[in-house]
Every structure is written in C-alpha cells, then in structure tokens.
C-alpha positions in Angstrom: 0.0 0.0 0.0 2.8 2.4 0.9 4.6 1.5 -2.4 1.4 2.2 -4.4 1.0 5.5 -2.6 4.6 6.4 -3.3 4.2 5.5 -7.0 1.0 7.5 -7.3 2.7 10.5 -5.7 5.7 10.1 -8.0 3.4 10.0 -11.0 1.6 13.1 -9.9 4.8 15.0 -9.3 6.2 14.1 -12.7 2.9 15.0 -14.4 2.8 18.3 -12.5 6.4 19.1 -13.4 5.6 18.6 -17.1 2.9 21.2 -17.3 4.2 23.9 -19.7 4.4 27.6 -18.7 1.4 29.5 -20.0 2.4 32.7 -21.8 0.2 35.4 -23.4 0.6 38.5 -25.5 -1.8 40.8 -27.3 -3.9 39.5 -30.2 -3.7 42.8 -32.1 -0.3 41.5 -33.3 2.7 43.5 -32.3 5.6 42.7 -34.7 8.5 42.3 -34.3 7.7 41.3 -30.7 4.8 38.8 -31.2 2.6 37.9 -34.1 1.0 35.0 -36.1 1.1 34.7 -39.9 -2.3 33.1 -39.7 -4.7 32.1 -36.9 -3.4 28.5 -36.9 0.3 29.3 -37.0 2.7 29.3 -34.1 3.4 32.7 -32.4 6.6 34.2 -33.7 8.6 37.3 -32.8 11.3 38.5 -30.4 9.4 38.0 -27.2 8.2 34.5 -28.3 11.7 33.5 -29.3 13.2 34.7 -26.0 10.6 32.8 -23.9 11.2 29.6 -25.9 15.0 29.9 -25.3 14.4 30.5 -21.6 12.3 27.4 -21.1 14.0 25.2 -23.8 15.1 22.6 -21.2 11.5 22.3 -19.8 8.2 21.5 -21.4 7.8 23.8 -24.5 5.8 26.9 -23.2 2.3 27.4 -24.5 2.0 30.9 -26.1 -1.3 32.5 -27.0 -2.3 35.9 -28.4 -5.5 37.2 -26.8 -6.9 40.7 -26.2 -4.2 42.6 -24.3 -6.4 43.8 -21.4 -7.5 40.2 -20.9 -3.9 38.9 -21.1 -2.9 41.3 -18.3 -5.9 40.5 -16.2 -5.5 36.7 -16.5 -1.8 36.9 -15.6 -2.5 39.2 -12.7 -5.3 36.9 -11.3 -3.2 33.8 -12.2 -6.4 32.5 -13.8 -5.0 30.9 -16.9 -1.6 32.4 -17.8 1.7 32.6 -15.9 3.6 35.1 -17.9 2.7 38.2 -20.0 5.3 39.2 -22.6 6.2 42.5 -24.2 5.1 44.5 -21.1 5.9 48.2 -20.3 6.7 48.8 -16.7 4.5 51.4 -15.0 4.1 52.4 -11.3 0.6 50.9 -11.2 1.7 47.6 -12.8 4.7 47.4 -10.3 2.1 47.1 -7.5 0.7 43.9 -9.1 3.5 42.2 -11.0 7.1 41.0 -10.7 9.1 42.2 -13.8 12.0 40.5 -15.5 15.1 42.2 -16.6 14.5 44.2 -19.8 15.3 42.3 -23.0 14.6 45.0 -25.7 13.7 48.6 -26.1 11.4 50.4 -28.5 11.1 53.9 -29.9 7.9 56.0 -29.3 6.6 57.2 -32.7 3.6 58.3 -34.5 2.0 57.6 -37.9 0.1 60.1 -40.1 -1.3 60.4 -43.6 0.9 62.2 -46.1 -2.2 63.4 -47.9 -3.4 65.4 -44.9 -0.1 66.8 -43.6 2.6 67.9 -46.0 5.0 68.4 -43.0 5.1 66.4 -39.8 2.3 67.6 -37.5 4.1 66.9 -34.2 7.2 69.1 -33.6 6.7 69.1 -29.8 5.1 66.4 -27.7 2.5 69.0 -26.6 1.3 69.2 -30.2 -0.6 66.0 -29.6 -3.1 67.9 -27.4 -4.4 69.6 -30.5 -4.7 66.5 -32.6 -7.0 63.5 -32.7 -4.7 61.0 -31.2 -5.4 57.2 -31.5 -3.8 54.0 -30.2 -4.7 50.4 -30.3 -7.1 49.2 -27.6 -5.4 48.1 -24.3 -2.0 49.6 -25.1 0.0 51.5 -22.6 1.0 55.0 -23.8 2.3 56.9 -20.8 5.1 58.4 -23.0 2.6 60.7 -24.8 1.5 62.4 -21.5 -2.1 62.8 -22.5 -5.1 62.1 -20.2 -6.9 58.9 -21.1 -10.0 60.8 -22.2 -7.9 62.5 -25.0 -6.9 59.2 -26.5 -9.1 57.2 -28.9 -8.6 53.5 -28.2 -11.6 52.2 -30.0 -9.6 50.2 -32.6 -8.8 46.6 -31.6 -6.2 46.1 -34.4 -3.9 48.0 -36.7 -6.0 47.5 -39.8 -8.8 49.4 -38.0 -6.4 52.1 -37.0 -5.3 52.7 -40.5 -8.9 52.9 -41.6 -9.5 55.6 -39.0 -6.5 57.5 -40.3 -7.9 57.2 -43.9 -11.3 58.5 -42.8 -9.9 61.3 -40.8 -11.3 59.9 -37.6 -7.7 60.1 -36.3 -5.0 62.6 -37.1 -2.1 60.4 -35.7 -1.6 56.9 -34.4 0.9 56.5 -31.6 2.9 53.3 -31.1 6.5 52.2 -31.4 8.6 52.8 -34.5 9.8 49.1 -34.6 6.1 48.0 -34.5 5.2 50.1 -37.5 8.2 48.7 -39.3 7.1 45.2 -38.3 3.6 45.8 -39.7 5.2 46.9 -42.9 7.4 43.8 -43.0 4.2 41.6 -42.6 2.7 43.4 -45.6 0.1 45.6 -43.9 1.4 48.6 -45.9 4.5 49.4 -48.0 6.6 52.0 -46.4 8.5 52.7 -49.6 5.3 53.6 -51.5 3.1 54.3 -48.5 0.4 56.9 -48.0 1.7 57.0 -44.4 4.7 58.6 -42.7 6.3 57.4 -39.5 8.2 59.8 -37.2 9.8 59.5 -33.7 7.8 61.4 -31.1 9.9 64.4 -29.9 10.7 64.7 -26.2 10.5 60.9 -25.6 13.0 58.2 -24.8 13.2 54.5 -25.7 10.9 52.3 -23.7 12.1 49.1 -22.1 10.2 45.8 -22.5 9.8 43.1 -19.8 8.1 39.8 -19.0 5.7 40.1 -16.1 4.4 37.6 -13.6 1.7 38.3 -11.0 2.8 38.8 -7.4 -0.2 36.6 -6.5 1.4 33.7 -8.4 2.7 31.0 -5.9 5.8 30.6 -8.0 6.0 34.2 -9.3 9.5 35.1 -8.1 10.8 31.7 -9.1 9.5 32.2 -12.6 11.0 35.6 -12.9 14.4 34.3 -11.6 14.3 31.6 -14.3 13.5 34.2 -17.0 16.2 36.5 -15.8 18.7 33.7 -15.9 17.7 32.8 -19.5 17.9 36.5 -20.6 21.4 36.8 -19.0 22.6 33.6 -20.8 21.2 34.7 -24.1 22.9 38.1 -23.8 26.3 36.6 -22.7 26.4 34.3 -25.7 25.4 37.0 -28.1 22.2 35.2 -29.0 19.9 38.0 -27.8 21.2 40.4 -30.5 20.9 37.7 -33.1 17.2 37.1 -32.2 16.5 40.8 -32.4 18.2 41.2 -35.8 16.4 38.2 -37.2 12.9 39.7 -36.5 13.6 43.4 -36.6 14.2 44.9 -40.1 14.2 48.7 -40.4 11.8 50.4 -42.7 10.0 47.4 -44.0 12.9 46.2 -46.2 
C-alpha cells in the first residue's frame, strides 16, 4: 500500500512538473515582438523566441495571443496564464507584477497620412493635445503624457487604426517605430510607397520591454528568476542580439 501511494505520488509529481508555462501576448499583433502569420500558425517574434529559449530545457511553453487587457488580467489573477510578454513597466503595474530584466527597447513614434499633412504635425510632444490621437485598444502609452479621455482607443487592431486615419477619424496613431516597421514587413502597408509617414515622437525616450508575472502567483518570483537567468545567458552568448536582428528589419525592407 505504501509503495502504491509512493508511485501515485511520484506519477503526480512528474505530471505536474511537465505542465508547460502558459504565456500570453496581445492579439492585435505587435511585430516584431509577437505575431502570427495566420490564426493556426505558431506565435513568432522576439518575445516568443526569447521565452522559448528561456524554457527550452523544460516542457515547451504554450504561447497564446489574446486581447491585451484580458492577457494582463489573467496573468494578474493567475487565472490561466503565468507570464505576460512585451510589457511596459508602470508604477501601477509594479504594484501587481514582478518584472524580469528588460530584454529589448522600442522607440515611441507616430504615424500620419501624407495626404493630410505635407510636413510632420508633431514638432513638440504638446502638439498631440491639439490632434485627434489614436492608439490600439489596451495599449500603454504613458510616453505621450495625455489624459486617457484624450486618446481614442476604439480600434482593436492596426488595420482598423489605418482605416480611422484614412477616414480622418484620427490625425495620428501612436505606437512604437519598430512595431510600425514590423507591420510593414508583414505586408500591412508598403513604407516605400506608403500613403503614411512614421516619425519618432519628440521629447520621448526609448521604452524598455519586460516579461511580467503576478505577485499573486505562488511561483512568481521563481519564474522571474528563471526568466532573468535565461535572458542573461542569451545576452552573454550574443544570442539576444541575433534574435532581435532576425525579426527586426528597419523600414520594411
């Protein structure tokens, strides 16, 4: 009887250890950080590649792209997901999450229609206050320093944001330069022949990206330590820069 109990316990322990880490990102697609070429394809991108390298000796992590607000909620509540990827650190989020070391940085930028503005409409960050400023639903944009009620977040994907630009429902779309390039690389628009122009936002600095785990997660700090160890190893071997270069091509070329 004792032997049976031990074997059952051993079997349960092995089974539990084999459960893959559950990771989420936003389903609006955020190349070069995370995206799917089609709904049935594996998640690709810098964040996905890093998390696969971190847990390569364990069970392959499960990565899903879901609405960003839901991803953050489900990681915070430890309801379904263990780790959120491609996260900006904010004071409010630091109350709820453990953050990894940063593994990449992005450039705050804006996109506008060439047909509406012959010269860039934002010369100072405060110019945004006089423009209809839009961003994808659920995104964090503290770098633009506008109150939330001045930002249109009604679009759930970038195709919808471009339509809002085309219809003059938005003057500018704010996001990261590397993301705009990534969207061009995936064929959403051709930057060489584009009706759109992308410019860095004046008065801003690069934003660091992190993985986040809820402070309510029973193994939260352990997970972060494992992720940090993996990030450090990738950087020491020169693999991190190779991953970034493989997914990040400037200007859609």
